[in-house]
N, C-alpha and C positions, 0 to 999 in steps of 0.2 A: 726135757723136755725134747733135746733133743732127738729127729729121727735120724739114727745114722743109719747105714746102709757097713754090713759085718760083713770084713776081710778077710780072711785069711793068710796069714803073712809067714813068709821066712824071713826073716835077718829086712834088710833096706827094700824087697819086689812085695812090693803088691801083685800079684799076680792077675785076678779080675780086673783089676783096673784099667792091666798092659793088653786084657780083654776084650775090654771093650772099651778103649782108646785104640787098639790097632788091630785085631783079628777082624773083626763085624764089618767095620767097613768097607774093608781087602777081598772077603771076599763079596761082597755085595757093591760091588764097585761103581760101573752105572747105574745100578738102583739106589744108589748111594746120595750123587753125583744128581738127578736127578730132580730125588725128597728135597733135595737142600733147593736147591732154586723154586721149584713151587712153595717152599715154605716162604721163601723169600718174598715172595711175586704178592703171596694172599697177607704176609705182613704190611707188606708197601700199605693194600689197599688199605686194611684197618686202622695204620696210621694216619690215613684220610680223613676216612669216615668215622671211626671208631672213638674218636679222640676218650682222654681218660678223663672225667669230669667229678667230683665229688659235691656233691650235693653239701650248704651249709646252713646246720642246724642253729637257728636265733636260741640262747634261750641266756641270757643273766645269769651271773654264780658270783659267789666268792673263788679268787684262787691264791697255786702259792706258789711262787716258783724259787728251784733250785737248782741254778746254775753253777754247772761243772767245769771246772777248768784244768785240766792237765797243766803239769809244767816240765821240762826240760831243757833248762842254758836257752832262754828268750830271754835275758836281761834288754835287746833291744827293742824290743815288738812291748815288752809287757809292760811299763807305763801308756805306751800310748793307749794297749786294749781298758787299765786302768781304770785313767782316766774322762774315759767315754763307758763306764758302768753306772748308773742309775742308784741313788738313793734312796730305797724305796723301804715300809717297814714288809711287805710280802712279797719282797728279794732276795734272796740269800745265795749272797757266790762264798765259794768255797774252792778252794782254789790248795793244787794237790800238786806238790812240791816230790817229783822224780827224783829226787841225788841229783839234785843239779852240784855241775862244777862252777859256772863261773859269778857273776852277781845277784842273779835270779832272789834268790832268799833276802837281800838286801834292800830291795827294787818291791814285796811284798813286807820286809816291816816297815819301811817306809810310810807307807800308803793304806799301813792296816786300820788304822784309828776312823781317819779319818771317810774310807770307805765300807768299812764294819763289815770284812768276810773275812770268814774262817778262814787258817791256813793248817794242811796238813802236810807234815814233812815226813816220806819214807823214809825206813831204815837201810831198809836195801831194795834196789831194780825186782822185778815181780809181776811176770803174766801179761808184758808188753805194755799199751798205753788201758786194755780192758782189765788190769788187775790194780791199774792205776785211781779208775773210775769206783770199780767195787769199795776197794777202802775208801773210795767219800761215803758211800751208802753206807757204809755201819757206822756213820756219824749220822749220817740221814735219819734212822735206823733207830733214834734213840727219840727224834721228834716222832710226837705227833702228825697224822696227817688228813687230809679231808678228801670226796672225791675228786679234789679240780687241785687236786697236788700235780706240777709239775714235773720233772725231774730234766735239765735241759746242758747239752754238752758243745762249749766252747771251746775249740783248741788257743792254744798258749800264741798260736806263731798267725792268732787270725784276731778281729775287733769285731765289736760290732759297732754302731754311733747311738748316743745319746738318744737319739729323737727313736734310732728304730725299734730298741727293747722298749723305752715307753707306749708306741706305737701293738707291742705284741703283747704285750702287754693287756692293750684297755681290749685287744681284739678278741682275747682268748678270754677275758671278761666277758662279750658279749657271743661267742661261737662256740659251742662243743665239740670238741676234734681233742678224738687221742694219739695224734700226731703231729704237730707241724714241723717243715722241712722248711730250713734258711736257704734265700739261695743266692747260690756260688761265687763272688765278681774276686776276680785273677785283684794285685798289689800290683801293679808293673812296677819293674824294676830295670836296667840297664842292658838287659840281655833280652838284643830283638829277637832270634832263635826262642828260648823260653817265652817269650812276651805273648808271642806271636800263638803255638804252639797250645798253649797255658789256657791262651783264649776263647782260640776254639776249641777246645776240650771242653773246661767249667760249662760256654753261653752251650753246648750241644745236650752236655748233662744235663744243665736247666730245663732244656726244652724237652727232650726225652720224660723229667718228671713233672713236667706241666702236661703232657697228653698223650703220657703213654704209662708210663708207670716211676713210682715213686721211691728212690731208692735215697738210703741216707745218706750223705754229706759230714762234713766235719761241723755242720751247726744245723742240730737240732732239737727240738721239746716234744718228752715224752706223759703221757700220764703215767704217775707213781705204780699206780695198780697193774700196769700192763706190763713194765720193765719188774715187779717182782710174779708174775706168772709164771718170765721166759725165764726167770734165776739171774737175772740184771744180764752181764757184758759175760763172755765163755771168755778166760782169762788166755785160751791156747790159741786164741784165736791174734792175727793180723792187719785182718780186715774185721775190726769190730764192728763195726757200721755196717753191714753186706748180711755176714751171721746174723744180726739184733735183725736187718731186712726181713732176711725170710722166717726169721720165726715170732716177728709180730703179724705176717700176714698169716700164719696157720690160726694164727687168732680171729683173723677178717679184721683186724684194725683199718679204721676209716688215715690214712694218709693223706695228708691238703698238703700241694706245694706254693708254700706260697714264693711272695716278690717281698719277702724282706732277708736286705742283703748285707749275708756278711763279707767281710772281706780278710785273705787267706792271700798269705805269702809266698811267693815261688821258690824251688828250690834256688839256690844261689849260681850254679853253674852244670854242664850239661855233666858231671857224669857224677853230681848230687838229684840230678831229674832222671838219670835212667835206672839208679839205685832204686832211686823211690815207687817207683814203675814193676821194676823186678820185682820188691815186695807184693805190692797190692795186686797182677797180677798173680803172685803164686796164692795168697791168699783167695783171689776170690777164685781161681779155679777152684782148691781144697772145700773149698762152700759147696760149689755146684759140683761140683761130684757127690758129698758126702750127700745133698737133698736132692730127688725128685725135684727136676721141674715143674711146679704145680700148675701153670699157664703155658699158652700160646707164645708171650713175651721170654719168660724165664729160657724156652727151650731154643730161641732163635738166639739169646745171650750165651748161649752152654754153644751153640754152633758155632757165631761170632767167634771164641777163646778158642773153642773146639780145632775151627780147620785146616788154620794154617800149623797145625804141628800134624795130618794129613797129609797140609803142603809141602811138606820137609821129608816126611814118611815117604813119598809117591818119588820124588824128588831122586831118593836114597836108592829107592827102589829101580826106580828106572835105569838105573846104572846094570842091571843083573839080570832085571825081566820091560820084557818089552809094552809097557801100562799106556795106554792112550794120555801122559799126562797132558794132554793139552785142554782136555776135560777138566779135569785137578786145573787153570788157570781158569778158566774162564767161571766156573763156579765161585773161587776167591774175587773174580774180578766184578762176578754177578754181588757178591756176601760184601766189599768195597764199593760200587752203585748203590745200594742202598743206604748204607752209613751217611752217604754223597746226596742223596735227595730227600735225605729226611733233613737232613741239611737245613737243602733249601723250599721245604717246604713246611717248616716251621721259620725258618727268619725271610725266606722268599727276599735272599741275595746269592750269588753263586758267584766264587774270583777264584783262579789258578792256588789260591792260599788252601782251601777247603781242598783239594784235588791231592794239594804238599802236605798236611794231615791225614788225609785216607792212607798215602802210601805211609806214611812213618807210623800212621798208626799200626800196620800191619807189621810195619818194619821189629816196632817194640816187640810183638806175641812172636813173629820166627826169634830174633833174638835171647826171650826170654828159654822159649823153650831148647836153642845149643846150647845155655848157659847154663842151662836146669839138669839138662842129661852130664852134661860136662862136668860139675857138684855132684849130682847121687850120690854117692857117697857119704855128702857135708851136710842130712839131711835139717839140721837146725840151723847152719848156716844162713844168716838173709843178706849179706850184704857179699 
């Protein structure tokens, strides 16, 4: 079901992607810069005057949930997650233990009878989180499903409050939606830098989903029939949620960004944070290159991810060829300005932390490209 661009490859080098990323913009240096600036201006206008709103169709019906919870070494958070589960004959929980080496299995066994959830213990790790989720689908496929069957995903380092689960069930019993996305809220720890950065990022992404385009995060519910149509999760994807988002959009499913909060644990230190961002950017880029942009929003997001690469290329070439590097700096400034402006438009708040956040996001992408090309021959290495 995936529309994939076919490339000829020699060993690790993908020449068509290199041509796409490097050669075309270099040959059209001035034109590329001005087009990107115009796109950024149009995008700001679209964000202000043409916000994404979905019409809710009221339709009472019988529904059923299967909530999948992939688990790997989450003994510290698992008890909190389980104790917030709602016991309901139409809400089924499937815990998939992905070869945990801590006491996660002990916690699961302790509460299994009380909360009546299914435990799947994987024998070996396979297919990133996607493979974990697909293993649980094999169990669900043995049961009878109706048009009101939803598959949900909640990561084991997160949790939903009891009242939230009840409200979600009542909401989807009343409104017929294809996909419901949760609102991501960080669980703050003692690291002020990570707290500040992740709070800004999660808040910004929530606002993007509310106002412009919904993108699945680490908590959502999808009608089973649509997951079936896209063959569930792609086990080769490290960012399975983005891959799934793109495929479901190709089916013209209606995405609804809700205010139902899912609380998400943050990385414990700076190294874990940067490793996480590296994996996410790498997975996102692979998907964005694989699929053509379907709309203006996806085109802008592609530019947002790819332009820091051009920034590095021109910076390197400027050592040998006399490019007008100031034009690149101005265009990158405009892209970062769009990010700052959108946050201000959505929240009506502005402070120095927001500027710092934009610099941090640019730094992450520059860090990613430098690290990626250093490790170019280690294609399967994620850390």
